[in-house]
DRENBADREN-543335 format. One line per 2 residues: number of its first residue (from 0); their letters; for each residue x, y, z of C-alpha. Coordinates in steps of 0.25 Angstrom, whole numbers. Example, Ala and Ser with C-alpha at 12.3 -4.5 7.8 and 13.67 -1.06 7.14 Angstrom:
2
0 = as = 49:-18:31  55:-4:29 $
END
This chain:
62
0 = xx = -7:33:50  5:38:38 $
2 = xx = -1:52:38  2:52:52 $
4 = xx = 18:49:45  22:65:40 $
6 = xx = 35:67:31  45:65:44 $
8 = xx = 39:50:47  39:48:33 $
10 = xx = 53:49:29  59:44:43 $
12 = xx = 49:30:38  56:32:26 $
14 = xx = 72:33:34  68:24:41 $
16 = xx = 67:15:28  78:17:23 $
18 = xx = 87:15:34  80:0:37 $
20 = xx = 79:-3:21  90:4:14 $
22 = xx = 87:13:3  87:-2:-6 $
24 = xx = 77:-8:-1  69:4:-3 $
26 = xx = 64:4:-15  59:-10:-14 $
28 = xx = 50:-8:-1  45:5:-9 $
30 = xx = 42:-7:-21  37:-19:-12 $
32 = xx = 31:-9:-4  26:-1:-18 $
34 = xx = 19:-16:-21  14:-20:-10 $
36 = xx = 4:-7:-9  -2:-11:-25 $
38 = xx = -6:-24:-24  -12:-18:-11 $
40 = xx = -19:-7:-17  -20:-18:-28 $
42 = xx = -25:-27:-20  -38:-19:-13 $
44 = xx = -39:-13:-23  -45:-27:-31 $
46 = xx = -53:-29:-18  -59:-18:-18 $
48 = xx = -64:-23:-33  -69:-35:-28 $
50 = xx = -76:-31:-16  -85:-22:-25 $
52 = xx = -87:-32:-35  -92:-42:-26 $
54 = xx = -100:-29:-20  -105:-28:-36 $
56 = xx = -109:-41:-37  -116:-42:-25 $
58 = xx = -122:-30:-30  -129:-38:-44 $
60 = xx = -132:-50:-35  -143:-42:-27 $
END
């Protein structure tokens, strides 16, 4: 879905965000988005590693 946006669409989204939130809020929003994305990736990795360790334990029991 995001691959269909293209450069003009991306510029339009950035200009709209600048108009709506203003230049002082954009760094805060970017930081919050980055932190959220980092925590999401960390949780996903933990979930996958937990699932893999459970599968390994099941294989050991067999």
